[in-house]
C-alpha positions as CSV (number, residue, x, y, z in Angstrom):
1,Q,-31.4,0.0,-55.5
2,A,-33.5,-0.5,-52.4
3,P,-34.8,-4.1,-52.0
4,L,-37.7,-4.7,-49.7
5,C,-37.0,-6.3,-46.3
6,A,-33.2,-6.3,-46.6
7,D,-31.8,-5.6,-43.1
8,V,-28.1,-5.4,-43.9
9,V,-26.3,-3.1,-46.3
10,F,-22.7,-3.6,-47.1
11,Q,-21.0,-0.4,-48.2
12,L,-18.2,-1.3,-50.6
13,Q,-15.3,0.8,-51.8
14,G,-16.3,3.0,-54.7
15,G,-19.8,3.6,-53.3
16,H,-21.4,0.3,-54.3
17,R,-23.9,-1.1,-51.9
18,V,-24.9,-4.8,-51.5
19,F,-28.2,-5.6,-49.7
20,A,-28.7,-8.8,-47.7
21,H,-30.7,-10.5,-45.0
22,R,-28.9,-11.1,-41.8
23,V,-30.6,-14.4,-41.0
24,Y,-29.1,-16.0,-44.1
25,L,-25.7,-14.6,-43.5
26,A,-25.7,-15.6,-39.8
27,T,-26.7,-19.2,-40.6
28,A,-24.1,-19.5,-43.4
29,C,-21.1,-18.1,-41.5
30,S,-20.3,-17.9,-37.8
31,R,-18.4,-14.7,-38.2
32,F,-21.6,-13.0,-39.4
33,Y,-23.5,-14.5,-36.5
34,D,-20.9,-12.9,-34.1
35,L,-21.3,-9.6,-36.0
36,F,-25.0,-9.5,-35.8
37,T,-25.2,-10.4,-32.1
38,L,-23.0,-7.4,-31.1
39,E,-24.9,-4.8,-29.1
40,P,-24.9,-1.2,-30.3
41,P,-23.2,1.3,-28.0
42,P,-26.0,2.3,-25.6
43,E,-24.9,5.9,-25.3
44,T,-25.5,6.6,-29.0
45,L,-28.8,4.9,-29.6
46,G,-30.8,8.1,-29.4
47,E,-28.4,10.2,-31.6
48,G,-29.7,9.2,-35.0
49,D,-27.1,6.9,-36.5
50,G,-26.9,4.4,-33.5
51,G,-23.2,4.5,-33.3
52,T,-20.2,3.1,-35.0
53,R,-17.9,0.3,-34.0
54,D,-14.3,-0.4,-35.3
55,L,-14.0,-3.9,-36.6
56,S,-10.5,-3.6,-38.2
57,S,-9.1,-6.1,-35.6
58,W,-11.5,-8.8,-37.0
59,G,-9.2,-9.3,-40.0
60,R,-9.4,-8.6,-43.7
61,G,-12.7,-7.4,-45.1
62,F,-14.2,-6.0,-41.9
63,L,-13.6,-2.3,-41.2
64,S,-16.4,-0.9,-39.2
65,L,-20.0,-1.4,-38.3
66,R,-22.6,1.3,-38.1
67,W,-26.2,1.0,-36.7
68,E,-28.8,3.0,-38.4
69,P,-32.6,3.0,-37.8
70,V,-34.6,2.4,-41.0
71,A,-38.3,2.7,-41.8
72,D,-40.1,-0.6,-41.9
73,P,-41.4,-1.2,-45.5
């Protein structure tokens, strides 16, 4: 439900969530490396959710990215 130290959550259709660690994803796939090195929109960092970026142009499987601050376990 809420694994410790996971820093990535994939929100799937139907409400399912998959927790992961970005260091493993980024070393396994260059597309994830590109994804995790994107900078959040600076104008929205102080507004709670950190902003959303449209990724639909990346191809099948990527729709959007949302930055959210989380409490450190």
